[in-house]
N, C-alpha and C positions, 0 to 999 in steps of 0.2 A: 299439268300435273296428272299423272296417270293413275294415281291412287287417291282415294278419299283421305283428306288430312287426318281425320280422326282415326282411321285404320292404322296407319303406320305409327302415329304418335302413341295411341293407346297400346298397340302391340309392344312398342319400345318401353312404355311405362310399366307394363305388367312385370317385367323382370325387375325393375327398380322398386315397384310398389309392393311386391310380395313381402310379407313380414317374416322376419327371421324368427326362429324358435325362441322360446322365452328364456332358456338357459337358467342360470341361478337367480335371476332377478324376479321370478314370478312363481305363480301357483299353477296347479293342474288346470284350474278354471281358466286362468289367463292363457295357458297353452292351447286349450280347446277353443277359446274365443279367437285367438290368432289364426288357428287353422280354419275356422269358419270364415273369418275376414278374408283369408287367402282364397277360399273357394269362391267367394263373391267377386273378388278382383279377377280371378281367372274366368269366371262366367261373364263378366263385363267384356273382357277381351274377345271371348268366343262369340258374343252377341253381335259384334261388328265386323267379324272376319270378312264377310262377303261384300262389303260395300264398294270395293274397287270396280265391280261391274257397273254399279250405279254411276260412279264418277266418270267413267269412260262415256257412257250414254249421255250423261248430263253435259259434258263438254261438247260432244257432237251436236246436241240440240242447240246449245247457246251459240255456237260458232257457225250457225247457218243451217241447222237441221230442218227437216221438212215437218210441216204440221201433222202429217200422218204418223210421225214417230212419237208425238207428244203423249198419247195415251200409254204407250209402253214405258216411257220415261216417268210418267206420273205414277204408274204402278211400282216401278223401281224406287221412286222417291218415297212413296208411302211405306214400302218395305224397309227402306233405309231409315226412315224416321222411327218406325217401330223398333228397329234394331238399336238405334241410338238411345231411345227411351228405355229399352231393356238394359242396355249397358249402364245408363245413368242410374237406374233403379238398383242394379247390383252394386255399383260404387257407393250409393247411399246406404245400402245394407251393410257393406263392409265398414263404412264410417261409423254407423250405429253400433256394430259389433265391437269395433275398436274402442269406442267410447266406453263400452261396458268393461273391456279389459283395463282401460285407464283407471276406472273406478275401483278396481281390485287392489288389495294390499300388495304393492310391488316396491322394489327399491327405487330410490330417487332417480338413479341413472335410467332404469327401465321406464319410469314415468316420463322422463325427458324424451326418451326415444319414442314412446307412444305419442307424446304431444307433437313431436316433429313429424311423425307419420300421419297424424290427424290433420295437421296443417297442410301437408303435401296432398292428401286425399281431397281436402276441401278445395284446393287449387285445381286439382284434376277434375273434380265435379264441376267447378265453375267453367272450365274449358269446354267440357262436353255440353253444358247448358248453353254456352255461347254458340256452339255449333248448331244446336237445336233451334236457336233463334233464326237461323238462316232458312229453315225448312219452309215456313209460310211464304217467304219471299220467292223461294224456288217454285212454289205452286203458282204464284203470280206470273212468273216467267213462262211457265208451261202454258198458262191461259193465253198469254200474249202471243206465243208461238202458234197456238191453235187458231187464234184469230188472224194470224199472219200480219201482226203488227210490225211496224218498222223496226229494223235491227237496232237502231239507236235507243229505242225504248227498252228493248230486251237487255242491251248492254248496260244501260243505266242501272237497272235492277241487279244485273250481274255484279256490278261494282259494289253494290251494297252487300251482296253475298260474300264477295272477296274480303270486304272489311270485317265481316263477322268471322270468317275463316281465319283471317290474320290474327284477330284478337284471340280466338280459340287456340290457335297454335302457340301464341305467346304464353297464354295461361298454362297450356299443356307442357311447354318447354320449362316454364318455371316449376311446375309440379315435378318434372323429371329431376331438376337440380335439387329441389327440396328432398325428394326421395333419396337421391344419392347422398346428400348431406346426412340424412338420418341413418342410412346404411353405414356410412363412414363412422358416425358417432357410435353405432352399435359395435362395430369392429374395434374402434379405439378404446372403448370402455370394456371390451371383452365380455359383453353381455351373454354371449353364447357358451361361456365356459362354466 
Protein backbone atom coordinates (compact mmCIF):
# COMPACT_ATOMS: atom_id res chain seq x y z
CA UNK A 1 0.00 0.00 0.00
CA UNK A 2 1.67 3.22 -1.07
CA UNK A 3 -0.57 5.50 0.93
CA UNK A 4 -1.56 5.56 4.54
CA UNK A 5 -5.05 4.00 4.80
CA UNK A 6 -6.47 6.89 6.79
CA UNK A 7 -5.26 9.42 4.22
CA UNK A 8 -7.18 8.20 1.20
CA UNK A 9 -10.19 7.08 3.20
CA UNK A 10 -10.57 10.35 5.11
CA UNK A 11 -9.96 12.32 1.93
CA UNK A 12 -12.76 10.37 0.27
CA UNK A 13 -14.97 10.80 3.33
CA UNK A 14 -14.59 14.59 3.36
CA UNK A 15 -16.71 14.97 0.26
CA UNK A 16 -19.32 12.64 1.69
CA UNK A 17 -19.29 13.98 5.23
CA UNK A 18 -19.59 17.67 4.45
CA UNK A 19 -23.00 18.79 5.54
CA UNK A 20 -25.45 20.26 3.12
CA UNK A 21 -26.89 23.70 3.82
CA UNK A 22 -29.91 23.72 6.01
CA UNK A 23 -32.47 24.81 3.44
CA UNK A 24 -36.00 25.27 4.66
CA UNK A 25 -35.65 22.76 7.49
CA UNK A 26 -33.67 24.91 9.91
CA UNK A 27 -32.77 28.22 11.45
CA UNK A 28 -29.88 30.63 10.95
CA UNK A 29 -28.27 29.13 14.07
CA UNK A 30 -28.45 25.68 12.52
CA UNK A 31 -26.95 26.95 9.27
CA UNK A 32 -24.06 28.49 11.20
CA UNK A 33 -23.51 25.29 13.18
CA UNK A 34 -23.47 23.25 9.97
CA UNK A 35 -20.87 25.61 8.50
CA UNK A 36 -18.75 25.26 11.64
CA UNK A 37 -19.04 21.46 11.54
CA UNK A 38 -17.95 21.55 7.88
CA UNK A 39 -14.89 23.62 8.83
CA UNK A 40 -13.92 20.98 11.39
CA UNK A 41 -14.43 18.15 8.88
CA UNK A 42 -12.23 19.95 6.34
CA UNK A 43 -9.59 20.64 9.01
CA UNK A 44 -9.60 16.93 9.87
CA UNK A 45 -8.78 16.02 6.29
CA UNK A 46 -6.12 18.73 6.08
CA UNK A 47 -4.45 17.39 9.24
CA UNK A 48 -3.67 14.02 7.68
CA UNK A 49 -2.78 15.03 4.13
CA UNK A 50 0.94 14.34 4.41
CA UNK A 51 0.83 10.86 5.89
CA UNK A 52 1.72 9.06 2.67
CA UNK A 53 5.43 9.87 3.24
CA UNK A 54 5.19 8.10 6.57
CA UNK A 55 3.54 5.05 5.02
CA UNK A 56 6.30 4.64 2.41
CA UNK A 57 9.06 4.90 5.02
CA UNK A 58 7.16 2.57 7.33
CA UNK A 59 6.80 -0.15 4.69
CA UNK A 60 10.51 0.08 3.84
CA UNK A 61 11.45 -0.28 7.51
CA UNK A 62 9.19 -3.28 8.12
CA UNK A 63 10.25 -5.13 4.98
CA UNK A 64 13.92 -5.20 5.84
CA UNK A 65 14.98 -1.65 6.53
CA UNK A 66 18.19 -0.93 8.33
CA UNK A 67 18.36 0.01 11.99
CA UNK A 68 19.91 3.35 11.07
CA UNK A 69 16.67 4.40 9.32
CA UNK A 70 14.59 3.75 12.46
CA UNK A 71 15.08 7.20 14.07
CA UNK A 72 13.84 8.92 10.91
CA UNK A 73 10.83 6.61 10.74
CA UNK A 74 10.16 7.18 14.46
CA UNK A 75 10.11 10.94 13.85
CA UNK A 76 7.69 10.45 10.94
CA UNK A 77 5.58 8.15 13.11
CA UNK A 78 5.32 10.72 15.87
CA UNK A 79 4.32 13.37 13.31
CA UNK A 80 1.75 10.99 11.83
CA UNK A 81 0.37 10.21 15.26
CA UNK A 82 0.05 13.92 16.07
CA UNK A 83 -1.66 14.51 12.71
CA UNK A 84 -4.12 11.68 13.30
CA UNK A 85 -4.87 12.99 16.81
CA UNK A 86 -5.51 16.44 15.33
CA UNK A 87 -7.80 14.90 12.69
CA UNK A 88 -9.66 12.98 15.39
CA UNK A 89 -10.03 16.11 17.50
CA UNK A 90 -11.48 18.02 14.55
CA UNK A 91 -13.98 15.23 13.84
CA UNK A 92 -15.01 15.23 17.50
CA UNK A 93 -15.54 19.00 17.34
CA UNK A 94 -17.64 18.54 14.18
CA UNK A 95 -19.71 15.92 15.98
CA UNK A 96 -20.18 18.18 19.01
CA UNK A 97 -21.22 21.09 16.79
CA UNK A 98 -23.60 18.87 14.86
CA UNK A 99 -25.18 17.72 18.12
CA UNK A 100 -25.84 21.39 18.85
CA UNK A 101 -27.60 21.77 15.51
CA UNK A 102 -29.62 18.62 16.21
CA UNK A 103 -30.89 20.22 19.44
CA UNK A 104 -32.26 23.26 17.61
CA UNK A 105 -35.85 23.53 16.40
CA UNK A 106 -35.74 21.91 12.95
CA UNK A 107 -38.16 19.90 10.85
CA UNK A 108 -38.43 16.16 11.52
CA UNK A 109 -36.81 15.44 8.17
CA UNK A 110 -33.88 17.70 9.02
CA UNK A 111 -33.59 16.08 12.45
CA UNK A 112 -33.46 12.65 10.77
CA UNK A 113 -30.77 13.89 8.37
CA UNK A 114 -28.72 15.29 11.27
CA UNK A 115 -29.08 11.99 13.17
CA UNK A 116 -27.87 10.10 10.11
CA UNK A 117 -24.86 12.42 9.81
CA UNK A 118 -24.12 12.07 13.54
CA UNK A 119 -24.15 8.29 13.23
CA UNK A 120 -21.83 8.47 10.22
CA UNK A 121 -19.43 10.84 12.01
CA UNK A 122 -19.42 8.53 15.02
CA UNK A 123 -18.40 5.62 12.77
CA UNK A 124 -15.75 7.81 11.13
CA UNK A 125 -14.36 8.74 14.54
CA UNK A 126 -14.26 5.07 15.56
CA UNK A 127 -12.29 4.29 12.40
CA UNK A 128 -9.68 6.91 13.15
CA UNK A 129 -9.49 5.81 16.79
CA UNK A 130 -8.79 2.26 15.61
CA UNK A 131 -5.99 3.52 13.37
CA UNK A 132 -4.49 5.37 16.35
CA UNK A 133 -4.41 2.11 18.33
CA UNK A 134 -1.81 0.84 15.85
CA UNK A 135 0.64 3.65 16.67
CA UNK A 136 2.06 2.21 19.94
CA UNK A 137 2.57 -1.13 18.17
CA UNK A 138 4.45 0.69 15.42
CA UNK A 139 6.75 2.19 18.07
CA UNK A 140 7.46 -1.34 19.31
CA UNK A 141 8.36 -2.38 15.78
CA UNK A 142 10.77 0.52 15.45
CA UNK A 143 12.44 -0.49 18.72
CA UNK A 144 12.79 -4.06 17.47
CA UNK A 145 14.36 -2.86 14.22
CA UNK A 146 16.78 -0.66 16.16
CA UNK A 147 17.79 -3.70 18.24
CA UNK A 148 18.14 -5.68 15.01
CA UNK A 149 15.64 -8.24 16.27
CA UNK A 150 14.75 -11.18 14.02
CA UNK A 151 12.45 -10.28 11.14
CA UNK A 152 9.80 -12.77 12.31
CA UNK A 153 9.34 -10.75 15.53
CA UNK A 154 8.92 -7.58 13.51
CA UNK A 155 6.47 -9.23 11.14
CA UNK A 156 4.43 -10.65 14.02
CA UNK A 157 3.80 -7.14 15.34
CA UNK A 158 3.26 -5.89 11.80
CA UNK A 159 0.39 -8.37 11.47
CA UNK A 160 -1.23 -6.83 14.56
CA UNK A 161 -0.92 -3.43 12.91
CA UNK A 162 -2.49 -4.76 9.73
CA UNK A 163 -5.43 -6.08 11.77
CA UNK A 164 -5.95 -2.64 13.32
CA UNK A 165 -5.72 -1.01 9.89
CA UNK A 166 -8.20 -3.50 8.42
CA UNK A 167 -10.67 -2.76 11.21
CA UNK A 168 -10.10 0.97 10.74
CA UNK A 169 -10.75 0.69 7.01
CA UNK A 170 -13.93 -1.31 7.64
CA UNK A 171 -15.25 1.38 9.99
CA UNK A 172 -14.27 4.16 7.59
CA UNK A 173 -15.93 2.38 4.67
CA UNK A 174 -19.08 1.99 6.78
CA UNK A 175 -18.92 5.69 7.58
CA UNK A 176 -18.72 6.45 3.86
CA UNK A 177 -21.84 4.41 3.17
CA UNK A 178 -23.64 6.06 6.07
CA UNK A 179 -22.67 9.54 4.85
CA UNK A 180 -23.88 8.68 1.35
CA UNK A 181 -27.18 7.38 2.76
CA UNK A 182 -27.63 10.65 4.67
CA UNK A 183 -26.81 12.68 1.55
CA UNK A 184 -29.31 10.64 -0.47
CA UNK A 185 -31.94 11.21 2.22
CA UNK A 186 -31.22 14.95 2.14
CA UNK A 187 -31.76 15.01 -1.63
CA UNK A 188 -34.80 12.73 -1.53
CA UNK A 189 -36.53 14.92 1.06
CA UNK A 190 -35.45 18.05 -0.83
CA UNK A 191 -34.13 19.58 2.36
CA UNK A 192 -32.12 22.13 0.41
CA UNK A 193 -35.17 23.78 -1.16
